[in-house]
N, C-alpha and C positions, 0 to 999 in steps of 0.2 A: 618815436622814429621806427618806421617799418623796416623789415628786412630788405624790401625792394629798394627803399631809399638808401639804406646802408650799402647795398650792392652797387648802386650808382656811384657813390663816393669812391668805393674800392676800384671800380672800373676806371675812374678818372685819376687814379693816384700813382700809376706806374712811373711816369717821368714828370709828375707835377711838382710844383714848388712845395717847400717844407710845410707851408701853412695848410695845404690840403692833406698832407701826411698826418699832421697833428689832428686835424678834424676827423680823419678816418680812425686814428687810434682812439680818440675820445669816444667815438660812437661804439667802437668795439668794447672799450672799458665799461661804458654805461650798460651795454647789453649783458656783459659778464657779471657785473655787480647786481643787476636785477635777478639774474639766474641764481647767483650766490645767495641772494636773499630769500630764495624759495618761492618766488612768485611765478615761476615757469616750470614746465615739465622737463623731463630728461630729454625729450625730443627737441625742445627749444634750446637746451644746453648744447646738444650735438650740432644744431644748425648754427648757433653762435660760434662754436669752436671752428666749424668749417669756414666761416667768414674770416675769423682771426687768422686761421691757417693760410687762407688765400691771400689776405692782406700782406702777411709777412713773406709769402713767396714772391709777391710783387716787389716788396722792399729789397729782398735779397738779390733779385735779378737786377734791380736798379743799381744797387751798391756794387755789384760785380761788373757792371758795364764800364769799359775802359775810359769813357768820357765823364764818369761821375767826378764831381769837383771836390768831394770830401778827401781829407788826408788819408793815405793808404792804411795807416794803423787804425784810425777811427773806423774806416770802412770794414776792416777785418774784424774789429771788436763787435760791431753791430751785426755783421753777418753771423758771427758766432752766437750772439744772443738770439738772432732770428732762427737759427737752426734749432736752438734749445726750445724756443717757443713752439715751433712746428712739431717737434718731438713730444713736448708736454701736452699740446693740444690733442695729439693722437692718443696719448696715454689716458687722458681724461675721457675722450670719446669712447675708448675701448674699456673704460671702467677699471683701468689699472692704477688709477690715482683719483683722489677726490679733492685735491688741494687747488681749487679754482683761484683762491686768493693770491697764491704765488704768481700765477699767470697775470692776474690783474696788476700786481705791484710792478712786475717787469715792464708791462706796457705803460704804466704811469711814468716810470723812470725814463723811458725813451721819449714819451710825449713831452716831458719837461725839458729835454735837452735843447740847446740853442738851435734856432731855425737853420742856420747854415754856417759852417766854419770853413774858411778857405785859407790855405797856406800860400804865401807869396814869397818869391825870392827877392833879394836885394836888387833894386832897379826895375822890377817887374811892374807892369801897369795892369789895371783892371778898369773896365768901363762899367759904371753904375748909373743907370737912369740918365744916360747922356753925359755924365761927368767922367773925366779921365783922372784916375788917381794913380800916382806912382810912389812906391815905397823905397826908402833908402837903406833898408835893412830887411833881413828875413823876419816876417811877421805872420801872425794868424789873424784873420779878420772874421768877425762874427756878424752875419747879416740877420738881424732880429725881426725883420718884417719882409713881406714879399716885394722884391725889387727885380728889375731887369738888369742882368749883368753879363759881361763877357770877359773872359780871361784873355790876356795878350796872346797866348799861344793859340787861341781859337780864332784870332782875327786874320782874315784873308786880305792880302794886299791886292790892289787893282791889277797889278801885273800878273798875278796868279789866277785871275778869273779868265781862263783860256778856253773853257768849254761852256755849254749852255747851262748845265747844272751848277757849275762854279760861279757863273754870272748871276744865277738866281740866288745862290748863297750870299754873294756880295751885296745884292740889293736888299735882302732881308736883314743882313748885318747892319746896313745903314739905318733901317728902322729901329733896330735895337739900340744902336749907339747914339742916335739922336731922336728920341721918342717925341720930343716937343715940336719937331718940324719934319713930318714924314710925308707931306703932301706929294712932293715930286717922286719920292721913293715908292709910294703906294701906286701911283699912276704907272711908273716904270715896271713895277712888279706885275700889275694886271696885264700889261701888254706882253711881257716876257712869259708869264705863266700860260697865257692863252696861246702864244706861239708854240710853246712846248707841247701843249695838249694837241695842237693841230698836226704835229709831225710825229709824235711818239706812237709806236705800235706795240711796244712791250707792255704787257699787262702789269708787271711789277712796277715799271716806271709810272704808268697811269694811276695805279693805286697809290703810289707814293706821292704823286702830285696832288691827288685829291686830299690825302691826309695833310699835306703841307698847307694847302689852301685853307683847310678848316682851322689849322693852328694859327696861321697868319690872320685869318678873319677874327679870331678871338684874342689877338695881340699876344699870343704865346710864342714870341719870336725865338726865344732860346731853344725851345723844343722843336720849332720848325727848322732851325739851323741843324740840330742833331739829325733830324729826319732827312734833310737834304744831304748831309755828309754821308749818311748810310747809303745813299743812291750813287755816290761817286764811283764805286767799283762796278755797279751795273752799267752806268754810262760809259765807263772806260772799256768794258767788255764789248758794248755795242759799237763804239767807235773803232775798236781794234778789229772787229768783224767786218765793218765797212771798209777799213783800210785793206784788209786781206782780199776782199772781193775786188777792190780797185786794182790791186797789183796783178790779179789773174786775168784782167781784160787785156787782150793783145793790142798793141799800138798799130793802127793802120795808117800808112803813109797816104798823104793826099794824092 
């Protein structure tokens, strides 16, 4: 595996499913193990450490995101480990340590943890690959393979889809909640997305819509929903500005 291929995986891992996270960790571990075996130069070690450092920086940012679904304590524990990994990678790179094996073992430990652990309250529902599950007590659920899921608190009701971006969120939400029958939702999404592109002038909104379209096109609906939610404040600011302009226009009697 080349460094370029490894970098491509890292680039795709910021908000990806746990499976891609595990793949990225495995590639980093493999690279460090080969360096540990003396098959590469110190320069190769430095380059490997920089990739591992970058990977963990992405993980830490993901874990610190308020919409990360992992339990708060687990997030805090992994962030603490991540900060240690970053610091140790720097020590190795600066030749203040030569214990690459300890770094390898920590990455192995994280790579072996369950794919996704979600805590649910009594009576809470979760949507998994189109199925609706409701628990009658507080439980923790481990998702051990890649699935499309949505927590009840992230579900938007039709009555709340009162703006263009919220309507787009609702449409993509339909795709995620019912992935086996998305024909109508896909057609509606295409029309709505095209209409938004036609009227948007904000560069931030246009860039966001492009990113959303790419995510939807690769069926990464959960990530698309997060990207849409991030644009809600931008849309609200635009609408507030338009409302302010409207109130400044004097009324002329006929």
